[in-house]
C-alpha positions as semicolon CSV with decimal commas, in nm:
position;residue;x (nm);y (nm);z (nm)
1;M;0,431;-1,231;1,601
2;S;0,204;-1,424;1,363
3;L;0,037;-1,201;1,160
4;F;-0,261;-1,474;1,108
5;K;-0,392;-1,527;1,522
6;K;-0,677;-1,754;1,629
7;N;-0,789;-1,438;1,836
8;P;-0,635;-1,159;1,800
9;T;-0,619;-0,908;2,036
10;N;-0,648;-0,530;2,044
11;S;-0,274;-0,476;2,038
12;H;-0,241;-0,726;1,794
13;L;-0,464;-0,557;1,550
14;I;-0,363;-0,214;1,594
15;K;0,021;-0,344;1,525
16;S;-0,109;-0,513;1,198
17;G;-0,303;-0,189;1,099
18;I;0,029;0,017;1,178
19;L;0,268;-0,258;0,985
20;A;-0,003;-0,262;0,659
21;G;0,009;0,125;0,656
22;V;0,367;0,137;0,659
23;L;0,427;-0,141;0,442
24;E;0,195;0,047;0,208
25;A;0,392;0,370;0,216
26;I;0,689;0,219;0,178
27;Y;0,570;0,017;-0,157
28;I;0,438;0,368;-0,249
29;T;0,786;0,525;-0,217
30;V;1,005;0,206;-0,357
31;L;0,780;0,215;-0,687
32;I;0,796;0,603;-0,730
33;A;1,177;0,555;-0,681
34;L;1,208;0,331;-0,918
35;G;1,032;0,504;-1,197
36;T;1,175;0,783;-1,140
37;T;1,507;0,658;-1,128
38;A;1,446;0,466;-1,459
39;S;1,323;0,771;-1,648
40;S;1,651;0,919;-1,595
41;I;1,854;0,628;-1,663
42;F;1,666;0,531;-1,996
43;R;1,552;0,921;-2,066
44;D;1,741;0,898;-2,417
45;Q;1,624;0,496;-2,495
46;F;1,235;0,571;-2,463
47;V;1,007;0,600;-2,756
48;D;0,777;0,880;-2,751
49;N;0,489;0,650;-2,849
50;Q;0,129;0,721;-2,830
51;I;-0,016;0,356;-2,794
52;L;0,295;0,179;-2,595
53;N;0,334;0,464;-2,334
54;P;-0,052;0,417;-2,195
55;I;-0,048;0,039;-2,175
56;L;0,262;0,058;-2,027
57;F;0,111;0,329;-1,765
58;L;-0,195;0,115;-1,707
59;L;-0,030;-0,240;-1,658
60;I;0,159;-0,072;-1,392
61;F;-0,111;0,062;-1,225
62;V;-0,350;-0,265;-1,226
63;F;-0,052;-0,456;-1,080
64;S;0,028;-0,176;-0,831
65;A;-0,371;-0,152;-0,742
66;A;-0,321;-0,566;-0,715
67;I;-0,001;-0,515;-0,457
68;S;-0,171;-0,252;-0,265
69;T;-0,490;-0,455;-0,204
70;L;-0,264;-0,710;-0,094
71;I;-0,109;-0,521;0,149
72;V;-0,396;-0,302;0,287
73;L;-0,678;-0,536;0,262
74;G;-0,532;-0,876;0,318
75;Y;-0,539;-0,937;0,629
76;P;-0,882;-0,791;0,712
77;A;-1,009;-0,981;0,414
78;Y;-0,868;-1,263;0,636
79;L;-1,028;-1,158;0,956
80;L;-1,369;-1,107;0,775
81;H;-1,409;-1,383;0,573
82;V;-1,227;-1,677;0,751
83;E;-1,213;-1,564;1,108
84;K;-1,589;-1,449;1,073
85;K;-1,449;-1,119;1,250
86;A;-1,619;-0,808;1,117
87;R;-1,546;-0,601;1,414
88;E;-1,187;-0,672;1,377
89;A;-1,174;-0,639;1,034
90;M;-1,285;-0,309;1,034
91;K;-1,060;-0,184;1,296
92;T;-0,740;-0,320;1,152
93;L;-0,854;-0,134;0,801
94;M;-0,947;0,170;0,942
95;I;-0,594;0,190;1,172
96;T;-0,457;0,085;0,830
97;L;-0,637;0,395;0,669
98;I;-0,516;0,617;0,953
99;T;-0,180;0,530;0,956
100;L;-0,150;0,623;0,587
101;L;-0,329;0,926;0,645
102;V;-0,091;1,059;0,933
103;L;0,185;0,931;0,689
104;G;0,025;1,132;0,403
105;L;0,019;1,436;0,645
106;I;0,410;1,394;0,737
107;V;0,481;1,390;0,358
108;F;0,289;1,676;0,296
109;G;0,424;1,905;0,575
110;L;0,760;1,803;0,467
111;M;0,668;1,913;0,108
112;V;0,580;2,266;0,278
113;V;0,849;2,326;0,491
């Protein structure tokens, strides 16, 4: 499956949207796992610094926002600006967001049980 098709079909848009949502969920999971592991491994080495801790948090936050933007909005932006296909771009974005919502509800359901 080529990601950048000239004439994307409905099934291609659905696959691309679901793929973006799943990749975003995997990215979030890996980021949280790395943060949790790093905090437990380096618990004694971290200095409680009121200046450096917020700086590190914001650097990771901004970097993560940029990566998430590429994952979620990359293909819809390509469709919108390069291919001039606004309807397909919106459809792909909506499928991505619905996928993230469904995955979020699944995680919430696992937390409640």
